[in-house]
C-alpha positions in Angstrom: -13.0 79.1 77.6 -9.5 80.6 75.2 -6.9 81.8 76.7 -7.6 85.3 75.5 -8.8 85.9 78.4 -5.7 84.7 80.8 -4.2 87.9 79.5 -5.1 89.7 82.4 -7.2 89.7 85.6 -9.1 92.6 83.9 -9.7 90.9 80.5 -10.5 88.0 82.6 -13.6 89.6 84.7 -15.0 91.1 81.9 -15.4 87.9 80.1 -16.6 85.6 83.2 -19.3 88.7 83.3 -20.9 87.5 80.1 -20.3 84.0 80.0 -23.4 82.6 80.2 -23.5 80.1 83.0 -22.9 82.9 85.3 -24.4 85.9 83.4 -27.9 83.6 83.2 -27.2 83.2 87.9 -26.4 86.8 89.0 -22.4 85.7 89.8 -19.4 87.9 89.3 -15.7 88.2 89.6 -15.7 90.9 91.5 -11.8 91.0 92.1 -8.6 89.1 90.8 -5.3 89.5 92.0 -2.7 91.6 89.6 -0.5 88.2 89.8 -3.5 85.6 89.7 -2.8 84.6 93.6 -6.7 85.1 94.5 -10.3 85.5 92.9 -13.2 86.9 95.0 -16.8 85.8 93.8 -19.9 87.5 94.7 -23.9 86.6 93.9 -26.7 89.1 94.9 -29.8 87.1 95.1 -32.4 87.6 93.0 -35.9 86.6 92.3 -34.0 84.6 89.4 -31.7 82.8 91.9 -33.8 82.0 94.4 -35.2 78.7 95.4 -38.7 77.7 96.9 -38.1 78.6 100.3 -36.4 82.3 99.4 -32.7 81.4 99.8 -30.2 81.0 97.4 -30.6 77.8 94.7 -28.0 75.7 95.9 -26.3 74.7 92.1 -26.2 78.4 91.7 -23.7 78.4 95.0 -21.9 76.1 93.8 -21.5 77.3 90.0 -19.9 80.1 91.7 -17.5 78.1 93.2 -17.0 75.5 90.7 -14.1 76.5 88.0 -12.1 79.5 89.9 -9.1 76.8 91.7 -8.4 75.5 88.3 -8.6 79.0 86.1 -6.1 80.6 88.6 -4.0 78.0 88.2 -3.6 78.3 84.2 -1.6 81.8 84.5 0.2 81.0 88.0 1.6 77.3 85.9 2.0 78.3 82.7 1.2 76.4 79.3 3.1 73.6 81.0 0.6 71.8 82.3 -2.7 70.0 82.1 -5.5 71.0 84.7 -8.6 69.8 85.7 -11.3 70.0 87.9 -11.5 66.5 88.8 -14.0 66.0 92.3 -16.2 68.3 93.9 -18.9 68.3 96.9 -21.3 71.1 98.4 -22.1 71.3 102.1 -25.1 73.4 103.0 -24.3 75.0 106.4 -27.7 77.4 106.7 -30.2 79.1 104.0 -27.8 81.6 101.7 -29.1 84.8 101.4 -28.5 88.3 100.5 -25.1 88.7 98.8 -22.7 85.9 98.9 -19.0 85.8 98.5 -15.9 83.3 98.2 -12.9 83.9 98.0 -10.0 81.7 95.5 -6.2 81.8 96.5 -2.9 80.2 96.3 -0.1 80.1 97.7 3.9 80.4 97.3 4.1 76.9 99.0 1.0 75.3 97.5 2.4 76.7 93.8 6.1 74.8 94.5 4.1 72.0 96.2 2.3 70.9 92.7 5.5 71.7 90.8 7.6 69.6 92.9 5.0 66.6 92.7 4.4 66.8 89.4 7.9 67.7 88.4 8.8 64.3 86.5 5.1 63.7 85.2 3.1 62.4 87.5 -0.3 63.2 88.5 -1.1 65.5 91.5 -4.7 66.1 92.5 -4.5 69.2 95.5 -7.5 69.5 97.7 -9.1 72.7 98.3 -11.6 74.1 101.0 -13.1 77.3 101.1 -16.4 78.6 102.5 -19.1 80.5 101.0 -20.1 84.1 103.5 -22.8 86.2 103.5 -22.8 89.7 103.9 -22.1 89.4 108.2 -19.2 87.1 107.3 -21.1 83.8 108.4 -20.3 80.5 106.7 -23.4 79.7 104.4 -21.6 76.7 102.9 -18.7 75.3 102.1 -17.1 73.6 99.1 -14.5 70.8 98.7 -12.5 70.9 95.4 -10.0 67.9 94.1 -8.3 69.3 91.2 -6.0 67.0 88.8 -3.1 68.6 87.4 0.4 67.0 85.8 2.8 68.7 83.4 2.2 68.8 79.9 5.2 66.0 78.0 6.2 67.4 75.1 6.4 65.0 72.1 2.7 63.3 73.9 -0.6 64.4 75.8 -1.0 63.0 79.3 -2.9 59.7 78.5 -6.1 61.0 80.4 -6.6 63.8 77.8 -9.0 63.5 75.2 -7.3 63.2 71.6 -9.1 65.2 68.6 -10.9 63.1 65.9 -9.1 62.8 62.4 -11.8 62.2 59.5 -10.4 60.1 56.4 -12.2 58.6 53.7 -13.5 58.2 50.0 -17.3 58.3 48.3 -18.9 55.6 50.8 -16.6 54.8 53.2 -15.0 57.1 56.3 -12.7 56.3 59.3 -12.6 58.0 62.5 -8.6 57.9 64.4 -8.3 59.5 67.4 -4.6 61.0 66.7 -3.2 59.5 69.7 -3.6 56.0 68.3 -5.2 54.5 70.2 -8.5 53.9 68.9 -10.1 53.3 65.4 -13.7 52.7 64.5 -14.3 52.4 60.4 -17.4 51.1 58.1 -16.0 47.6 58.0 -17.2 45.1 60.4 -15.8 44.3 64.0 -13.2 47.6 63.3 -12.9 49.8 66.7 
């Protein structure tokens, strides 16, 4: 996903509507707060997102919740942070039918806690719980998300961040070196 989508909430919503994992399941980002503090995601039930029992497919219920806490943090915290989804679980509370909705939000206190805990370059793993609700407002599923947040170092990337490979070599021998220098693979025997 390109950083271009974070130029405005309306551009973000439009991009998410055509993002293949969402477009193919009928998931739509309906609202994004102008300050990026919250997002509302809905999924209408269709024949292509129902399971064998006539309720929403559980994978689609999870997919509607997968990226949003992390994606909202990108414009809220800025480029100085590494942000990843680290872990998740979903508990299905009752069969989900019709239109379902999930609301994601970040408070000032939560954002301040992230900034404080990562100020010295330490990682912080905030946990968020949300409920997916049906049209009657009843909870149909509960999702627990764990994120990974760390301030970027100015001269070196975070150690847990995969680095791009640089290819170099001559006519019949090539070597690949990770730009952080932590791993090297070349054509000679035993070099790894």
